[in-house]
N, C-alpha and C positions, 0 to 999 in steps of 0.2 A: 846762095845762103848768106844771111847777114852776119854780123859780128857774133863771135862766141866768147864766153867768159867761163873759165874753169874754176870751180870751187872745190877745195879739198879740206878734209878734216880727218881726225883720227878718233875713233871710239875704242876705249880700253876697258874691258870688264874688270872690275875690282872686287867682285862679289863671291869669290871662291872662299867658302867658310871652312875648308879643310877636306871636303869630299866632293868638290866640284858639283856637277849636276846629277849626283847619284839619286836624288829624289826632288820632286817639285818644290818642296819646302826646305831643301837642304842648302840652298844658296841664296845670296843676296842679289838683288837686281841692280845694285849700285855700279856705276861706271863713270869714267872721265871722258869729257869731250875736249879735245885739244885741237886748236887751230893755230898755226904758226903765227907768232907775233901778237897773240891775244891771250887774255887771262883764261886759264883752264877752268872749266865748269865741272862740278861734281853733280852727277845726275842719277836718277833711278827710274823705275817704272812708277805709275800712279799707284796710290795706296790700295785701290781695289784689286790690283794685280800683283800684290805682295811687295810693293815698293815702299820707299821711305817718303812719307808725305811732306817732309821738310825740304825735299830736293826737287829740282826741276825735272820734268818728264817729257817724253816725246809729244804728248798731247798739248802740254803747255807751249812747247816750241812751235807746233803747228799753228795754234791760234795766235801766238805772238808774231810769227812770220807774216801771217795774213794782215794783222792789225798794223804792224810796223811798215810793211811794204805799201799798204794803202795810204797810211799817213805820209810817208815820204813822197809818193807820187802826188798826193793831194797838195802838200806844201809847194812842191815844184810847180804844179799847175796854177796855184794861187799866185805865186810869185810872177809867173809868166803873164797872168791876167791883171796884174796890178792890185791884187787883193792883199792887204796887209793882215796877216794872221798874227794875233797877239798871244793866243793860247790855244792849245789843242790837247784834248784828253779823250781817250776811247775806252769805253767799258765793253770790251768784246766778250761774246759768249759763243760757245760751240757745244753742240750736242753730239756725243758719241753713242751710236746705237750698236748693240751687239746682238747678233742673231742666235738662234737656238743651237747652232753648231759652234758658237764661240767666236765667229768671225765678226769683226767690227769695222765701222767706218763712220766718219763724221757725216751726219745727215743734214745738219743745219749749222750755219755760222751767221751770227748777227753782229755787225759792227755798229756801235752807237757813239760816234764822235760828238763831243761837245766842243764847239769852236767859238772863239771870240775874235772878231775882226775889228779893225779901227774905224770903219766907215759903214754906217747902217745902210747906205744905198747899195752896198755890195753883197748884202746877206743873201738875196735870191740867187745871184751868180755863184756865191760861195757854196751854197747848198747843192746847186746843180753840178758843180765840179766833182762831186763824189762819184757820180756815174762814170765820168771820164777817167777818174783815178782808178776805178775798178777795171775799166777796159785796158789800162796800161799796166796795172799791177802784175809783176812777173809771177808772184806766188798764186794770186787768184787765177791767172791764166793757166796755171799748172794743175788746177783742181777740177774735179768732175762734178762738184756740187755748186749750187748757187750760193753766193755770198750776199746777204741782205745788208742794207745800210739804212740806219735811222738817225741821220745827223740832226743836230740842234745847233743853231748858230745865233749868236747875239752880238751886239756891238759893245765895245769897251765903254762908250759914253752913255749907254742905256742905264736908266735908274731903276 
C-alpha cells in the first residue's frame, strides 16, 4: 500500500429551532464545518432542500472539490512540462439528478477551464494536459461518474 493521508473535520448542526427534528419543516439545515487551524464555514443544504441559499452546501463543495483538485494537478503538470500558466479560471457545472424515490446523485460534471499561457507554441500541450490532470486528480478518482473537460487556452501575447 502507498502513502496514506488522513483528513479530519467536524460538522456541527446548528439548526435546532426549539423542537429539534419534530417535523421536516421544524428545523434549519444550517451547520458549521470546522477544520483545525482553518476558518470555520457556516453551511446549509441547498435551497430546494429547505436550506439557506446564501450559504455553501454539500453540492457546492462536491463541485468545488473536483474543480479545485483538477486545477491544482493541472498547474503542477504544466510546471513540470515547462508551460507557464499566467491565468486559470474554471466555470464548473454539475447536474444533480433525483429519482422518483428521492435518491439523488451527480450524473454529469463539466469543467470548462479558461487558461492563459505565456507561449503560444505550448497551447496544444497545455490543452492535452487536462486529460492527465484528470487521471491524477484525487477527487475525480474517487467518483463513479465521468468528469468532462472543455478547456480553452490562449496566449498572453495574442491580440
